[in-house]
Wavefront OBJ file of the C-alpha trace (Angstrom):
o trace
v 0.103 0.399 0.092
v 1.025 3.284 -0.799
v 0.516 6.335 1.916
v -1.714 9.666 0.107
v 0.107 12.805 0.244
v -1.946 15.641 0.503
v -1.135 19.192 -1.589
v 0.586 16.992 -4.740
v -1.591 17.369 -8.272
v -0.096 14.286 -9.988
v -0.956 10.455 -9.646
v 2.691 9.341 -9.880
v 5.858 11.330 -8.713
v 6.311 13.936 -11.271
v 10.417 12.736 -11.267
v 8.846 9.255 -11.339
v 7.256 10.718 -14.724
v 10.092 12.690 -16.088
v 12.368 9.733 -16.132
v 9.824 7.520 -17.747
v 9.912 10.110 -20.360
v 13.735 10.198 -20.496
v 13.668 6.445 -20.721
v 10.993 5.618 -22.553
v 12.924 7.887 -26.038
v 14.654 4.514 -26.566
v 11.768 3.370 -28.654
v 9.292 6.001 -28.509
v 9.384 8.622 -31.289
v 10.270 12.103 -30.875
v 6.532 13.351 -32.648
v 5.109 10.810 -29.596
v 6.938 12.434 -26.928
v 6.637 16.027 -27.698
v 2.769 15.091 -27.810
v 2.814 13.248 -24.309
v 4.754 15.926 -22.836
v 2.665 18.844 -24.069
v -0.305 16.764 -22.474
v 1.202 16.499 -19.292
v 2.144 20.259 -19.214
v -1.505 21.361 -19.554
v -5.069 20.694 -17.378
v -6.949 18.922 -19.605
v -9.181 16.080 -18.973
v -6.577 13.625 -20.373
v -3.980 14.061 -18.546
v -4.483 11.443 -16.425
v -4.812 8.966 -19.706
v -1.557 10.188 -20.040
v -0.117 9.967 -16.846
v -1.089 5.917 -17.134
v 0.082 5.627 -20.507
v 3.689 6.633 -20.379
v 4.558 4.517 -16.850
v 2.372 1.459 -17.656
v 4.773 1.626 -20.951
v 7.644 1.894 -18.763
v 7.277 -1.067 -16.441
v 6.328 -3.073 -19.268
v 9.736 -2.288 -20.799
v 10.956 -3.956 -17.855
v 9.889 -7.655 -18.702
v 10.119 -7.477 -22.131
v 10.412 -6.085 -25.241
v 7.788 -3.565 -26.315
v 6.665 -1.835 -29.360
v 4.445 1.811 -29.523
v 2.372 2.312 -32.142
v 4.035 0.088 -34.400
v 3.338 0.696 -38.066
v 0.710 -2.415 -38.750
v -2.307 -1.426 -40.115
v -4.019 1.273 -40.723
v -4.461 2.814 -37.005
v -1.532 2.335 -34.525
v -2.026 0.557 -31.520
v -0.405 1.915 -27.727
v 1.357 -1.409 -26.848
v 2.731 -4.731 -28.419
v 4.291 -6.913 -25.934
v 6.680 -9.672 -26.106
v 8.306 -11.494 -22.888
v 11.545 -11.842 -22.308
v 11.317 -16.033 -21.948
v 9.289 -15.989 -25.099
v 5.861 -17.165 -23.312
v 3.815 -14.141 -24.213
v 2.636 -11.565 -27.405
v 0.142 -9.997 -26.976
v -0.444 -6.036 -28.238
v -3.386 -3.676 -26.166
v -4.522 -0.735 -25.781
v -4.612 1.476 -22.728
v -7.330 3.525 -21.497
v -8.187 5.453 -18.870
v -12.319 6.312 -17.762
v -13.649 8.350 -15.300
v -17.248 8.927 -14.230
v -17.117 13.147 -16.031
v -19.873 12.251 -18.498
v -22.289 11.691 -15.462
v -21.220 14.462 -13.699
v -21.870 17.396 -16.993
v -25.327 15.623 -17.096
v -25.968 15.789 -13.234
v -23.885 19.101 -11.805
v -24.469 18.825 -8.612
v -20.881 19.684 -7.478
v -20.983 23.347 -9.902
v -24.553 23.407 -7.544
v -22.627 23.513 -4.609
v -20.159 25.877 -5.608
v -22.579 28.202 -7.302
v -24.992 28.631 -3.915
v -22.088 28.930 -2.177
v -20.691 32.023 -4.277
v -23.561 33.333 -3.875
v -23.601 32.682 0.211
v -20.700 34.229 0.093
v -21.761 37.007 -1.212
v -24.762 37.936 1.060
v -22.321 37.691 3.900
v -24.915 35.369 5.842
v -23.109 33.838 8.730
v -25.178 33.143 11.231
v -25.940 29.678 10.594
v -25.864 26.731 7.383
v -27.412 25.701 4.023
v -27.949 22.095 3.253
v -29.846 21.275 -0.208
v -31.509 18.093 -1.514
v -32.093 17.219 -5.133
v -34.944 14.309 -6.393
v -34.561 12.443 -9.513
v -35.774 11.071 -12.189
v -38.843 8.697 -10.819
v -39.055 5.564 -10.798
v -35.634 5.282 -9.269
v -34.220 3.252 -12.361
v -31.893 -0.351 -11.831
v -30.134 -2.435 -13.710
v -32.843 -3.597 -15.999
v -34.670 -0.798 -17.239
v -32.369 0.383 -19.532
v -32.511 3.973 -17.941
v -29.346 5.525 -16.138
v -30.778 7.175 -12.927
v -30.738 10.952 -13.296
v -30.494 14.011 -11.103
v -33.442 16.948 -11.326
v -31.239 19.779 -11.831
v -31.066 22.231 -14.599
v -27.976 22.758 -16.677
v -24.861 24.744 -15.496
v -26.510 27.386 -17.698
v -29.670 27.926 -16.506
v -28.873 28.081 -12.831
v -29.753 31.660 -12.755
v -32.911 31.244 -14.955
v -34.518 28.524 -12.593
v -32.848 28.783 -9.252
v -30.649 31.833 -8.459
v -33.510 34.205 -9.653
v -35.362 36.806 -7.827
v -36.930 34.296 -5.573
v -34.233 33.325 -4.678
v -32.403 37.271 -3.883
v -36.185 37.077 -1.843
v -35.156 34.256 -0.121
v -31.795 35.477 1.406
v -33.863 38.929 2.528
v -35.955 36.447 4.114
v -33.197 35.168 5.868
v -31.368 38.432 6.890
v -34.600 39.540 8.199
v -35.543 36.531 10.856
v -31.848 34.652 11.110
v -32.530 32.635 14.451
v -35.276 30.805 12.232
v -35.519 27.880 9.869
v -35.961 29.269 6.060
v -36.650 26.655 2.704
v -36.236 27.532 -0.807
v -37.507 24.640 -2.807
v -37.627 25.011 -6.737
v -39.868 22.898 -9.123
v -40.194 23.270 -12.631
v -41.641 20.673 -15.216
v -39.530 21.010 -18.817
v -36.642 21.282 -17.919
v -37.887 18.538 -14.821
v -36.126 20.178 -11.732
v -36.664 19.789 -7.701
v -34.273 21.520 -5.403
v -35.026 22.383 -2.045
v -32.884 24.363 0.047
v -32.805 24.838 3.927
v -31.333 27.320 5.849
v -30.453 25.836 9.666
v -29.947 29.351 12.347
v -26.898 28.374 14.099
v -24.873 25.550 12.941
v -22.195 26.133 10.936
v -21.915 28.184 7.797
v -22.165 27.852 4.026
v -23.192 25.092 1.939
v -22.545 22.104 4.449
v -24.544 19.199 3.445
v -26.478 17.705 0.104
v -28.511 14.714 -0.133
v -29.140 13.120 -3.698
v -29.352 9.732 -5.694
v -26.150 8.171 -6.484
v -26.488 8.730 -10.187
v -23.276 7.245 -11.168
v -24.708 3.949 -10.157
v -24.665 1.241 -13.166
v -27.558 0.462 -13.641
v -27.238 0.212 -18.140
v -24.801 -2.976 -18.598
v -24.377 -1.023 -22.439
v -23.879 2.068 -21.861
v -21.724 3.491 -19.257
v -18.353 4.606 -18.807
v -16.462 1.283 -18.773
v -18.074 -0.451 -22.228
v -18.508 3.016 -24.063
v -14.473 3.103 -23.518
v -14.542 -0.687 -23.980
v -15.935 -0.755 -27.779
v -14.062 2.677 -28.374
v -10.758 0.468 -27.935
v -12.078 -2.716 -29.925
v -13.263 -0.771 -32.938
v -9.440 0.584 -32.692
v -7.857 -3.079 -31.986
v -9.812 -4.324 -35.342
v -8.022 -1.776 -37.194
v -4.468 -2.281 -35.997
v -3.046 -5.143 -38.432
v -2.169 -7.317 -35.362
v -2.719 -10.633 -35.404
v -2.288 -12.518 -32.573
v -3.960 -11.798 -28.606
v -5.270 -8.477 -28.508
v -6.445 -6.957 -25.471
v -7.778 -3.878 -23.340
v -6.078 -1.970 -20.206
v -8.614 -0.107 -17.995
v -6.901 2.535 -15.706
v -9.044 4.456 -13.387
v -9.388 8.476 -14.157
v -11.681 8.392 -11.471
v -15.168 6.256 -12.279
v -17.216 4.444 -9.111
v -17.599 1.030 -10.788
v -14.147 0.591 -9.964
v -15.172 0.635 -6.015
v -18.603 -0.489 -6.632
v -20.537 -3.127 -4.769
v -22.057 -6.155 -5.013
v -25.882 -5.380 -5.127
v -29.173 -5.644 -6.873
v -29.883 -2.441 -8.961
v -26.554 -1.955 -10.267
v -24.229 -4.039 -12.743
v -20.838 -5.144 -11.451
v -17.047 -4.407 -12.933
v -17.169 -8.243 -14.082
v -20.974 -8.160 -15.497
v -20.294 -5.075 -17.889
v -16.659 -6.830 -19.498
v -18.164 -9.834 -19.787
v -21.205 -8.513 -21.677
v -18.400 -6.580 -23.860
v -16.254 -9.724 -24.134
v -19.496 -11.584 -25.822
v -20.329 -8.700 -27.906
v -16.669 -8.176 -29.380
v -14.761 -11.365 -30.735
v -11.689 -9.582 -31.173
v -10.646 -8.659 -28.191
v -9.314 -11.515 -25.880
v -8.795 -10.059 -22.488
v -9.561 -7.174 -20.242
v -7.584 -5.351 -17.607
v -9.057 -3.473 -15.263
v -6.688 -1.417 -12.862
v -8.026 0.796 -10.546
v -7.340 3.216 -7.355
v -8.597 1.990 -3.698
v -8.040 4.153 -0.834
v -7.830 3.002 2.676
v -6.500 4.293 6.148
v -4.696 7.030 3.805
v -2.857 4.995 1.619
v -3.880 4.750 -1.895
v -3.238 1.387 -3.936
v -4.203 -0.446 -7.218
v -6.100 -3.229 -7.238
v -5.463 -5.132 -10.774
v -8.055 -7.560 -12.182
v -7.895 -9.527 -15.710
v -10.674 -11.072 -17.387
v -10.109 -12.993 -20.395
v -13.426 -14.585 -23.572
v -15.181 -17.418 -22.247
v -13.549 -20.666 -23.836
v -9.789 -19.017 -23.514
v -9.800 -19.664 -19.575
v -7.542 -22.898 -19.812
v -4.744 -21.781 -21.999
v -1.500 -21.270 -20.601
v -1.080 -17.257 -21.929
v -3.788 -16.741 -18.983
v -1.626 -17.427 -16.278
v 1.562 -15.972 -17.782
v -0.498 -13.051 -18.294
v -1.989 -12.802 -14.884
v 1.332 -13.453 -13.339
v 2.660 -10.350 -15.368
v -0.431 -7.933 -14.926
v 0.805 -8.453 -10.981
v 4.560 -7.316 -11.051
v 3.272 -5.210 -13.291
v 1.732 -3.381 -10.663
v 3.731 -4.036 -8.182
v 6.278 -2.037 -9.921
v 3.995 1.255 -10.282
v 4.957 4.195 -8.486
v 3.753 5.496 -5.282
v 0.950 6.953 -5.928
v -0.135 10.823 -4.614
v -3.813 10.962 -4.912
v -6.687 9.716 -5.675
v -7.744 10.310 -9.634
v -10.934 12.452 -9.194
v -7.943 14.745 -6.652
v -5.850 15.091 -8.917
v -7.555 16.306 -11.807
v -9.919 19.088 -8.640
v -6.067 19.615 -7.240
v -4.849 21.009 -10.661
v -8.387 22.407 -12.272
v -8.212 24.970 -8.636
v -3.514 25.344 -9.123
v -4.730 26.323 -12.576
v -1.560 24.376 -13.697
v 0.112 21.219 -13.476
v 2.840 22.356 -11.819
v 2.243 23.029 -7.645
v 1.911 26.962 -7.623
v 0.439 27.519 -3.922
v 1.924 27.438 -0.720
v 3.306 23.480 -0.206
v 3.513 21.398 2.475
v 4.654 18.686 2.976
v 6.482 16.218 5.451
v 7.293 17.449 9.285
v 9.260 15.021 11.485
v 10.115 16.170 14.785
v 11.639 14.651 17.716
v 13.433 16.062 20.974
v 17.017 17.766 19.019
v 15.807 16.436 15.831
v 13.669 18.517 12.577
v 13.107 16.831 9.173
v 11.307 19.783 7.288
v 9.724 18.993 3.235
v 12.497 20.775 1.265
v 9.533 22.251 -1.014
v 8.351 23.980 1.898
v 11.279 25.378 3.088
v 12.342 26.839 0.317
v 8.361 27.905 0.216
v 9.173 29.802 3.613
v 11.950 31.285 2.763
v 10.766 32.887 -0.730
v 8.528 34.153 0.781
v 5.307 32.098 -0.876
v 4.071 30.584 2.114
v 3.746 32.690 5.536
v 5.585 32.324 8.861
v 2.810 32.174 10.608
v 1.281 29.203 8.861
v 4.582 27.738 8.970
v 4.913 28.019 12.428
v 1.559 26.662 12.795
v 2.274 23.727 11.026
v 5.529 22.581 13.133
v 4.262 23.074 16.776
v 4.596 21.221 20.210
v 1.520 21.784 22.051
v 1.051 25.453 21.655
v 4.133 26.571 21.033
v 6.502 26.249 17.914
v 9.308 23.772 17.523
v 11.432 26.710 16.834
v 10.831 28.791 19.768
v 11.227 25.004 22.281
v 14.731 24.898 20.440
v 15.740 28.398 21.690
v 13.922 28.396 24.929
v 16.318 25.713 25.733
v 19.596 27.703 24.744
v 20.145 25.291 21.465
v 21.776 26.116 18.336
v 21.550 24.663 14.897
v 24.757 21.136 15.328
v 24.121 19.725 11.995
v 22.654 19.940 8.380
v 22.020 17.046 6.377
v 19.685 16.334 3.377
v 17.677 13.393 2.655
v 17.202 13.219 -1.510
v 13.902 11.256 -2.486
v 14.419 10.623 -6.384
v 11.057 8.792 -6.603
v 9.240 10.959 -4.911
v 8.218 14.954 -5.585
v 9.819 16.001 -2.413
v 13.190 16.085 -0.009
v 13.865 16.649 3.394
v 16.426 19.068 5.033
v 17.218 17.454 8.458
v 18.612 20.160 11.123
v 19.962 18.796 14.487
v 20.158 20.913 17.372
v 22.441 21.236 20.213
v 21.506 22.487 23.882
v 23.293 25.160 25.957
v 25.137 26.731 23.646
v 27.701 29.492 25.188
v 26.813 32.085 21.865
v 23.635 32.490 23.014
v 23.451 30.903 26.900
v 25.124 32.066 30.011
v 28.589 31.479 31.422
v 28.805 28.967 33.836
v 31.350 27.316 35.578
v 32.993 24.545 34.434
v 31.953 20.923 35.556
v 35.324 18.747 37.213
v 36.461 15.881 35.437
v 37.611 12.993 37.458
v 40.955 13.336 36.747
v 41.490 16.950 38.207
v 42.603 17.870 41.286
v 40.441 19.896 43.469
v 42.522 22.781 44.949
l 1 2 3 4 5 6 7 8 9 10 11 12 13 14 15 16 17 18 19 20 21 22 23 24 25 26 27 28 29 30 31 32 33 34 35 36 37 38 39 40 41 42 43 44 45 46 47 48 49 50 51 52 53 54 55 56 57 58 59 60 61 62 63 64 65 66 67 68 69 70 71 72 73 74 75 76 77 78 79 80 81 82 83 84 85 86 87 88 89 90 91 92 93 94 95 96 97 98 99 100 101 102 103 104 105 106 107 108 109 110 111 112 113 114 115 116 117 118 119 120 121 122 123 124 125 126 127 128 129 130 131 132 133 134 135 136 137 138 139 140 141 142 143 144 145 146 147 148 149 150 151 152 153 154 155 156 157 158 159 160 161 162 163 164 165 166 167 168 169 170 171 172 173 174 175 176 177 178 179 180 181 182 183 184 185 186 187 188 189 190 191 192 193 194 195 196 197 198 199 200 201 202 203 204 205 206 207 208 209 210 211 212 213 214 215 216 217 218 219 220 221 222 223 224 225 226 227 228 229 230 231 232 233 234 235 236 237 238 239 240 241 242 243 244 245 246 247 248 249 250 251 252 253 254 255 256 257 258 259 260 261 262 263 264 265 266 267 268 269 270 271 272 273 274 275 276 277 278 279 280 281 282 283 284 285 286 287 288 289 290 291 292 293 294 295 296 297 298 299 300 301 302 303 304 305 306 307 308 309 310 311 312 313 314 315 316 317 318 319 320 321 322 323 324 325 326 327 328 329 330 331 332 333 334 335 336 337 338 339 340 341 342 343 344 345 346 347 348 349 350 351 352 353 354 355 356 357 358 359 360 361 362 363 364 365 366 367 368 369 370 371 372 373 374 375 376 377 378 379 380 381 382 383 384 385 386 387 388 389 390 391 392 393 394 395 396 397 398 399 400 401 402 403 404 405 406 407 408 409 410 411 412 413 414 415 416 417 418 419 420 421 422 423 424 425 426 427 428 429 430 431 432 433 434 435 436 437 438 439 440 441 442 443 444 445 446 447 448 449 450 451
C-alpha cells in the first residue's frame, strides 16, 4: 500500500514521470514524446490518461520487448508486448475512464459551488445551508435500460431557474429573521427540476451538506463509461493490423465502477466486461487497474478478464502473473484520480503554484522538514505564521522550544528522495550553547585535583 499525500497534484511523482519519458525515448518517436509532454503540461481531461500510458509502457518494458504504435495497420496500437522468455505475446490499447460524462449530466458540484458563492456574497454567517435534489422517478435500476438522473437544470440555466429574483427574496427573508429555519423549494417541469434549499440557524456556515441520489451507479450494462471505452478501443484494435492476442488495459481516472459494491440494482464491473467480451470476439482479454483508498493509503487493484473458452490456455496464467508484477512495480500513488484533477483545476496548472505543505518529523533535538515547504517559506510564498503553526508542539512552535533550551543548529543534512516529489532538510540542534547561554563554571573532571 502507498501513502496518500496532500497538496500534490499528480497521480504519480513528477520526478518518476520525467524518468519514464527519458527512458521511453529509446523506442518511442520524438513526435509522440512531444505530444505526451504537451498533454502533461496542460490542465486537461486527458492528463491522467497520459500519465497512465507513459508509466505503464515504462514498466512493461522491464519484462519484455515493447513496441509503441508500430506500423502494422490502419490504426496505431499503444502496446505490442513480447515477453523475454518468449511465453507471451499480445497487443493492447490503454484506456482511462472516469465518471465525467455523468457529472456533466448531473452537475451537483457546480450547483454546490454556485450556492456557496451566493451565500458568501450575501455574507450570511449565522447558519448553514443544506440542499436536497430529487431524481427521476421511478428510480432506474439494472434491467430498466435507464440511467439515474438528478432533477437539476443545466449549469447555464442555474440563474434562470434557481438563483433568480425568488432566491434574492429568500436571502432577504433570512437576513430579516436569521434565527429561524427557512426553506426555498424549486420545482419545474420541462425541464424537470426538484430542489429544496434549507437554511439552518446557528450551525456552521455555507453549503454544508447535500442529499441526492447515486447517479454514477451502473444501471445500463452496455451504456456506461467502462463499456463505452471498451467498445471504442475494440474498434481501434480491429483496425490495428495485429493478428495475435489482443486486449485492453483500462485504468482508473475517477470512476465508481472500480469500487462499486455488488447489489441488486446495479451491474458490477465483471458483468459489464463479460457482456463486452461476448459482443466483441476480436478482443481476448480486458485488464482493469482500479485505485482504492484506505486509511490514507492508496493502492491499485488489478483484475484480468478473458473471453469464455480461453481460461484454460497457458497464456492466461502468464498474463495474470505479468499484470501482478506490473502493478507491484507502479510508482508511489500520491492522490486519488478525482483529487488530482480537482487540485489541478483549482491550481490552474499541473505544477504546484500554491504554498506547499510537506512532511515534517520532529524529535527532541532534530526536525526533518519538507525541502519544498522550507523553500516556499524562505521565498516568501508561505506565510511564516502558518509555517510555525504546522511545526508546533502543543501551543509552542518547535523552534521556540529549541531557543528556550538555549539551543543552536549543530548540523544540517539532506535526504534526497528521487522517487518522490519532495526531499527532507534535516536540522539537528545542540543545547546550552555558550553563544546564546550565560557563562557557567566548568564541571570538574574525575582526573582533575581539587585545590
